[in-house]
N, C-alpha and C positions, 0 to 999 in steps of 0.2 A: 487647621489641623484635621478637622473631620473630613474635608474634601480630599486630603492627601491619603487618609486611610481608605476611603471609598475607592480612590483611583488604584491603590496598590491591591485592594481585594478584587477589583474588577480585572486587573491584569493577571492575577493569580488564577482567577476562575477561567479566563480565556486560555491560559496555558494549560490548564487541566483538561478543558474540553477539546483543545486542539490536539492533545496527545492521545485521546481515546482511540482513534482509528489505528494508531500504531500499535497500541497495546492489544487491541482486538486482532489485528493481523498476526501478531506474534503468538498469540493463544491458540489459533486454530492450526498451526502447523504449515503455513503456507511456504512453499519453497520457490525461490526465483533463481534462474540460471540464465545466463546470456553468453553469447560468443558472436563472432563475426557473422551477421546476417540471420541470427536465430535468438529468439527469446522463449523461454519456457517457464510457465507457472504451473505448479501442481499443489493440490491440497489432498485431503483424505478422500474427498468426494469426486474431484474432477481434475483433469490435467488439460492445459492448453499450450500449444506450440505455435508460434508465428515465425515463419521463415520468409526470407525476401530473395527473389531471383529476378534479376534485371528490373528492380524497383517495383515489383508486383508482389504484394503480400499474399501469402498462402497460410490459411488458418487450419489447424488440426486440433481436435478435441477428442477426449476419451474419458470413460468413467469405469 
C-alpha cells in the first residue's frame, strides 16, 4: 500500500513539473500564428517570423 501511494505521488509531481513550461508560456503573453509557409512568434519584447520559399527558411526578428 505504501508503494502504491509513493507511485501516485511521483506521477502527480511529474505531471505538475511537466505542465510548468505551458503555464509560464501563457503568463508572458506569447502569441503564435501560422499559415502556409510562415510561422510568427511574438512576445512583449521580441518578434520572430520564419518564412519558407522553395524550402529555404528565412528568419526575421525585431524588437
